[in-house]
KELOMAR-247237 format. One line per 10 residues: number of its first residue (from 0); for each residue y, z, x of N, C-alpha, C. Coordinates in steps of 0.1 Angstrom, whole numbers, always signed. Layout:
BEGIN
NUM> Y,Z,X,Y,Z,X,Y,Z,X | ...
***
This chain:
BEGIN
0> +1075,+1032,+566,+1086,+1034,+576,+1081,+1036,+590 | +1070,+1045,+590,+1065,+1048,+603,+1058,+1036,+609 | +1052,+1028,+602,+1046,+1015,+607,+1056,+1006,+612 | +1068,+1006,+606,+1079,+997,+611,+1084,+1002,+625 | +1084,+1015,+627,+1089,+1020,+640,+1079,+1017,+651 | +1066,+1018,+647,+1056,+1015,+657,+1056,+1001,+661 | +1058,+991,+652,+1058,+977,+655,+1071,+972,+662 | +1082,+980,+661,+1094,+976,+667,+1093,+975,+682 | +1102,+967,+689,+1102,+966,+703,+1108,+978,+710 | +1104,+981,+722,+1110,+992,+729,+1124,+988,+733
10> +1133,+998,+735,+1147,+995,+739,+1147,+991,+754 | +1138,+994,+762,+1138,+991,+776,+1127,+980,+778 | +1131,+969,+785,+1121,+959,+787,+1112,+964,+798 | +1100,+958,+799,+1090,+962,+809,+1094,+958,+823 | +1102,+948,+824,+1106,+943,+838,+1116,+953,+844 | +1123,+961,+836,+1133,+970,+842,+1127,+984,+846 | +1115,+986,+842,+1108,+999,+845,+1101,+997,+859 | +1103,+1005,+868,+1097,+1003,+881,+1082,+1005,+880 | +1074,+998,+888,+1060,+999,+887,+1055,+1013,+893 | +1045,+1019,+887,+1040,+1032,+891,+1027,+1029,+898
20> +1025,+1034,+910,+1012,+1033,+917,+1007,+1047,+920 | +995,+1048,+919,+988,+1061,+922,+986,+1063,+937 | +989,+1074,+942,+987,+1077,+956,+972,+1077,+960 | +963,+1079,+950,+949,+1080,+952,+944,+1066,+955 | +950,+1055,+949,+946,+1042,+951,+949,+1036,+964 | +959,+1042,+972,+964,+1036,+984,+955,+1041,+995 | +950,+1032,+1003,+942,+1035,+1015,+929,+1041,+1012 | +923,+1046,+1023,+909,+1052,+1022,+910,+1066,+1018 | +899,+1073,+1022,+899,+1087,+1019,+909,+1095,+1027 | +916,+1104,+1021,+927,+1112,+1028,+920,+1123,+1035
30> +926,+1126,+1047,+921,+1137,+1055,+931,+1149,+1053 | +925,+1160,+1049,+934,+1172,+1047,+938,+1177,+1061 | +951,+1179,+1062,+957,+1184,+1075,+955,+1199,+1075 | +951,+1204,+1086,+950,+1218,+1088,+964,+1223,+1093 | +967,+1235,+1089,+980,+1241,+1094,+980,+1241,+1109 | +992,+1238,+1114,+994,+1237,+1128,+994,+1252,+1134 | +988,+1254,+1145,+987,+1267,+1151,+997,+1267,+1163 | +1006,+1277,+1163,+1016,+1278,+1174,+1010,+1287,+1184 | +1012,+1283,+1196,+1008,+1291,+1208,+1017,+1303,+1209 | +1015,+1311,+1220,+1023,+1323,+1222,+1034,+1320,+1231
40> +1037,+1307,+1233,+1049,+1303,+1242,+1062,+1308,+1236 | +1072,+1308,+1245,+1085,+1312,+1241,+1091,+1303,+1231 | +1096,+1308,+1220,+1103,+1300,+1210,+1117,+1296,+1215 | +1120,+1283,+1215,+1133,+1279,+1220,+1144,+1282,+1209 | +1154,+1289,+1213,+1165,+1293,+1204,+1175,+1282,+1204 | +1182,+1282,+1193,+1194,+1273,+1192,+1205,+1279,+1200 | +1216,+1271,+1202,+1227,+1275,+1211,+1234,+1287,+1205 | +1236,+1288,+1192,+1243,+1299,+1187,+1236,+1312,+1189 | +1223,+1313,+1186,+1215,+1325,+1188,+1215,+1329,+1203 | +1214,+1319,+1211,+1214,+1321,+1226,+1227,+1327,+1230
50> +1238,+1322,+1225,+1252,+1327,+1229,+1254,+1341,+1224 | +1249,+1344,+1213,+1250,+1358,+1207,+1242,+1368,+1216 | +1230,+1364,+1219,+1222,+1373,+1227,+1227,+1374,+1241 | +1231,+1363,+1248,+1236,+1364,+1262,+1250,+1371,+1263 | +1257,+1372,+1252,+1270,+1378,+1253,+1269,+1393,+1256 | +1258,+1399,+1252,+1256,+1413,+1255,+1262,+1422,+1245 | +1270,+1417,+1235,+1277,+1426,+1226,+1268,+1429,+1214 | +1256,+1423,+1212,+1248,+1426,+1201,+1234,+1430,+1206 | +1233,+1437,+1216,+1220,+1441,+1222,+1212,+1450,+1213 | +1219,+1457,+1204,+1212,+1467,+1195,+1205,+1460,+1183
60> +1207,+1447,+1181,+1202,+1439,+1170,+1188,+1434,+1173 | +1179,+1434,+1163,+1166,+1428,+1165,+1168,+1413,+1163 | +1157,+1405,+1166,+1157,+1391,+1165,+1161,+1386,+1151 | +1156,+1392,+1140,+1159,+1388,+1127,+1174,+1390,+1124 | +1179,+1401,+1129,+1193,+1404,+1126,+1203,+1395,+1134 | +1198,+1391,+1146,+1206,+1381,+1154,+1206,+1368,+1146 | +1194,+1364,+1141,+1194,+1352,+1133,+1203,+1352,+1120 | +1203,+1364,+1114,+1211,+1366,+1102,+1226,+1364,+1106 | +1230,+1370,+1117,+1244,+1369,+1122,+1247,+1355,+1125 | +1238,+1348,+1132,+1240,+1334,+1135,+1241,+1325,+1123
70> +1234,+1328,+1112,+1235,+1320,+1100,+1248,+1322,+1093 | +1254,+1334,+1095,+1266,+1337,+1087,+1279,+1334,+1095 | +1278,+1331,+1108,+1290,+1328,+1116,+1288,+1315,+1124 | +1299,+1309,+1127,+1299,+1297,+1135,+1303,+1299,+1149 | +1297,+1292,+1158,+1301,+1293,+1172,+1311,+1282,+1176 | +1322,+1286,+1181,+1333,+1276,+1184,+1337,+1277,+1198 | +1338,+1266,+1205,+1344,+1265,+1219,+1358,+1261,+1218 | +1367,+1268,+1224,+1381,+1265,+1223,+1387,+1264,+1237 | +1394,+1253,+1241,+1400,+1252,+1254,+1412,+1261,+1255 | +1416,+1264,+1267,+1427,+1273,+1270,+1440,+1267,+1264
80> +1447,+1276,+1257,+1460,+1272,+1251,+1459,+1266,+1237 | +1448,+1264,+1232,+1446,+1258,+1219,+1448,+1269,+1208 | +1453,+1265,+1197,+1455,+1275,+1185,+1442,+1275,+1177 | +1437,+1287,+1175,+1425,+1289,+1168,+1428,+1290,+1153 | +1438,+1298,+1149,+1442,+1300,+1135,+1457,+1302,+1135 | +1463,+1295,+1125,+1478,+1297,+1122,+1480,+1304,+1109 | +1486,+1315,+1109,+1489,+1323,+1097,+1477,+1324,+1088 | +1466,+1327,+1094,+1453,+1328,+1086,+1452,+1342,+1080 | +1445,+1342,+1069,+1443,+1355,+1061,+1433,+1363,+1068 | +1437,+1374,+1074,+1428,+1382,+1082,+1417,+1389,+1073
90> +1420,+1390,+1060,+1411,+1397,+1051,+1400,+1387,+1048 | +1401,+1374,+1051,+1391,+1364,+1047,+1382,+1360,+1059 | +1387,+1362,+1071,+1380,+1357,+1083,+1377,+1368,+1093 | +1367,+1365,+1101,+1364,+1374,+1113,+1363,+1365,+1125 | +1370,+1369,+1135,+1370,+1362,+1148,+1365,+1372,+1159 | +1356,+1368,+1167,+1351,+1376,+1178,+1348,+1368,+1191 | +1356,+1369,+1201,+1353,+1361,+1213,+1340,+1366,+1220 | +1332,+1357,+1224,+1320,+1361,+1233,+1323,+1359,+1247 | +1331,+1349,+1251,+1336,+1347,+1264,+1351,+1343,+1263 | +1359,+1347,+1273,+1373,+1343,+1272,+1381,+1353,+1264
100> +1394,+1350,+1263,+1403,+1359,+1256,+1411,+1351,+1246 | +1415,+1358,+1235,+1424,+1353,+1225,+1436,+1361,+1224 | +1448,+1355,+1222,+1460,+1363,+1220,+1463,+1361,+1205 | +1465,+1372,+1198,+1468,+1372,+1184,+1481,+1379,+1181 | +1488,+1373,+1170,+1500,+1379,+1166,+1499,+1382,+1151 | +1501,+1394,+1147,+1499,+1399,+1133,+1512,+1395,+1126 | +1511,+1396,+1113,+1523,+1393,+1104,+1535,+1403,+1107 | +1532,+1415,+1112,+1543,+1424,+1114,+1549,+1422,+1128 | +1544,+1412,+1135,+1550,+1408,+1148,+1544,+1414,+1160 | +1534,+1423,+1159,+1527,+1429,+1170,+1518,+1418,+1176
110> +1518,+1418,+1190,+1508,+1409,+1197,+1497,+1418,+1203 | +1485,+1412,+1204,+1474,+1419,+1210,+1464,+1409,+1215 | +1455,+1413,+1224,+1445,+1405,+1230,+1432,+1408,+1224 | +1424,+1398,+1221,+1410,+1399,+1217,+1402,+1396,+1229 | +1396,+1406,+1236,+1388,+1404,+1247,+1373,+1402,+1242 | +1364,+1397,+1251,+1350,+1396,+1246,+1345,+1409,+1240 | +1339,+1408,+1229,+1333,+1420,+1222,+1343,+1426,+1212 | +1355,+1422,+1212,+1365,+1428,+1203,+1370,+1418,+1193 | +1367,+1420,+1181,+1370,+1410,+1170,+1382,+1415,+1161 | +1385,+1407,+1152,+1395,+1411,+1142,+1392,+1404,+1129
120> +1397,+1410,+1118,+1395,+1404,+1105,+1385,+1411,+1097 | +1384,+1407,+1084,+1374,+1412,+1074,+1372,+1427,+1073 | +1368,+1434,+1084,+1363,+1448,+1083,+1373,+1457,+1090 | +1370,+1469,+1089,+1378,+1479,+1097,+1393,+1480,+1092 | +1402,+1482,+1101,+1416,+1484,+1098,+1423,+1471,+1094 | +1416,+1460,+1095,+1421,+1447,+1091,+1421,+1444,+1076 | +1416,+1453,+1069,+1416,+1451,+1054,+1430,+1450,+1048 | +1439,+1457,+1055,+1453,+1458,+1050,+1462,+1446,+1056 | +1458,+1441,+1067,+1466,+1431,+1074,+1465,+1418,+1066 | +1477,+1411,+1065,+1478,+1399,+1056,+1475,+1387,+1064
130> +1483,+1384,+1075,+1482,+1372,+1082,+1482,+1374,+1097 | +1475,+1365,+1104,+1474,+1366,+1118,+1473,+1352,+1124 | +1480,+1350,+1136,+1479,+1337,+1143,+1472,+1340,+1156 | +1462,+1331,+1159,+1454,+1334,+1171,+1455,+1321,+1180 | +1457,+1324,+1193,+1457,+1313,+1203,+1448,+1317,+1215 | +1441,+1307,+1220,+1432,+1310,+1231,+1440,+1312,+1244 | +1436,+1322,+1252,+1443,+1324,+1265,+1435,+1316,+1276 | +1422,+1318,+1275,+1412,+1311,+1285,+1403,+1302,+1277 | +1395,+1295,+1284,+1384,+1287,+1278,+1376,+1298,+1270 | +1375,+1297,+1257,+1369,+1307,+1249,+1358,+1302,+1241
140> +1348,+1310,+1240,+1337,+1308,+1230,+1337,+1320,+1221 | +1338,+1317,+1208,+1339,+1327,+1198,+1331,+1325,+1186 | +1328,+1336,+1179,+1322,+1335,+1166,+1333,+1336,+1155 | +1332,+1327,+1145,+1341,+1327,+1134,+1332,+1328,+1121 | +1336,+1337,+1112,+1328,+1339,+1100,+1337,+1340,+1088 | +1333,+1335,+1077,+1340,+1336,+1064,+1336,+1350,+1058 | +1345,+1356,+1051,+1343,+1369,+1045,+1330,+1370,+1037 | +1328,+1360,+1028,+1316,+1361,+1019,+1303,+1361,+1027 | +1302,+1352,+1037,+1290,+1351,+1045,+1288,+1363,+1054 | +1299,+1368,+1060,+1298,+1380,+1069,+1294,+1393,+1061
150> +1301,+1394,+1049,+1298,+1406,+1041,+1284,+1405,+1035 | +1279,+1393,+1033,+1265,+1392,+1029,+1255,+1396,+1039 | +1258,+1393,+1052,+1250,+1397,+1063,+1251,+1412,+1065 | +1263,+1417,+1063,+1265,+1432,+1065,+1258,+1440,+1054 | +1257,+1434,+1042,+1250,+1441,+1031,+1235,+1440,+1034 | +1230,+1429,+1040,+1216,+1428,+1042,+1211,+1436,+1054 | +1219,+1439,+1063,+1215,+1446,+1075,+1225,+1457,+1080 | +1221,+1469,+1080,+1230,+1480,+1085,+1234,+1478,+1099 | +1225,+1472,+1107,+1227,+1470,+1122,+1238,+1460,+1124 | +1238,+1449,+1116,+1248,+1439,+1117,+1262,+1445,+1112
160> +1261,+1453,+1101,+1273,+1459,+1096,+1279,+1468,+1107 | +1271,+1476,+1114,+1276,+1485,+1124,+1282,+1477,+1136 | +1275,+1466,+1140,+1281,+1458,+1151,+1294,+1452,+1147 | +1296,+1447,+1135,+1308,+1440,+1131,+1319,+1451,+1130 | +1316,+1462,+1124,+1326,+1473,+1122,+1330,+1478,+1136 | +1321,+1479,+1145,+1324,+1484,+1159,+1333,+1474,+1166 | +1331,+1461,+1163,+1339,+1451,+1170,+1354,+1451,+1166 | +1357,+1456,+1153,+1370,+1455,+1148,+1377,+1469,+1147 | +1369,+1480,+1150,+1374,+1493,+1148,+1385,+1497,+1158 | +1386,+1491,+1169,+1396,+1494,+1179,+1410,+1491,+1175
170> +1412,+1481,+1166,+1425,+1475,+1164,+1435,+1486,+1159 | +1431,+1494,+1150,+1441,+1503,+1144,+1439,+1518,+1149 | +1428,+1520,+1157,+1426,+1533,+1162,+1432,+1536,+1176 | +1435,+1526,+1183,+1440,+1527,+1197,+1455,+1528,+1196 | +1461,+1536,+1205,+1476,+1537,+1206,+1481,+1524,+1212 | +1494,+1522,+1208,+1501,+1510,+1213,+1505,+1512,+1227 | +1501,+1503,+1236,+1505,+1504,+1250,+1517,+1494,+1252 | +1528,+1500,+1254,+1540,+1492,+1256,+1542,+1488,+1270 | +1550,+1478,+1273,+1554,+1474,+1286,+1543,+1467,+1294 | +1532,+1463,+1288,+1522,+1456,+1296,+1527,+1442,+1299
180> +1529,+1439,+1312,+1535,+1426,+1316,+1526,+1414,+1315 | +1513,+1416,+1314,+1504,+1405,+1314,+1492,+1408,+1305 | +1485,+1398,+1302,+1473,+1400,+1294,+1462,+1407,+1302 | +1456,+1417,+1297,+1446,+1424,+1305,+1432,+1421,+1300 | +1422,+1423,+1308,+1408,+1420,+1304,+1404,+1429,+1293 | +1408,+1442,+1293,+1405,+1451,+1283,+1415,+1449,+1271 | +1410,+1451,+1259,+1418,+1449,+1248,+1430,+1458,+1248 | +1442,+1453,+1245,+1454,+1461,+1245,+1464,+1455,+1235 | +1472,+1463,+1229,+1482,+1459,+1221,+1494,+1456,+1229 | +1500,+1444,+1229,+1511,+1440,+1237,+1524,+1440,+1230
190> +1535,+1442,+1237,+1548,+1442,+1230,+1551,+1427,+1225 | +1559,+1427,+1215,+1563,+1414,+1210,+1572,+1407,+1220 | +1572,+1394,+1222,+1580,+1387,+1231,+1595,+1387,+1227 | +1598,+1390,+1215,+1612,+1389,+1210,+1620,+1402,+1214
***
């Protein structure tokens, strides 16, 4: 029986099997590449890291922590008047303007302004908030992060956790300022238009 199996034809024909070549047979002797040495020149940052550093809101973070925050958040440029989020789950997202202002409306009808350095979502008093609609007031550059990514960065670095908590802590701790006729540069809770 064993001899019959050995003499039988293979299920795959030889023409359908791709030819195998040895890399040692190709060309002449291979030259081993030495590891590249980097000079002491300034490392060029990508746009997201540069925007985070230049915003001035994360000055307490080291370079590795800024890189961690940049990997966990997206940098978004929004023209004035555009809607950033409609009825979004504030427990799942974090928004923080680096430049410009955002006007946000919570599910309970309260309006407020997110000025640069003041975020909302995921952490702080926003854990209880269900829905929020956010519209840009000015040309705005903001960081947007998903809960899983942001909480992962916060678990990995206490400094990132502190910076994120600090950005959202204002929302429920400040008293409501009624009768503000216009949007102010400082973060304030505005009365509902209705």
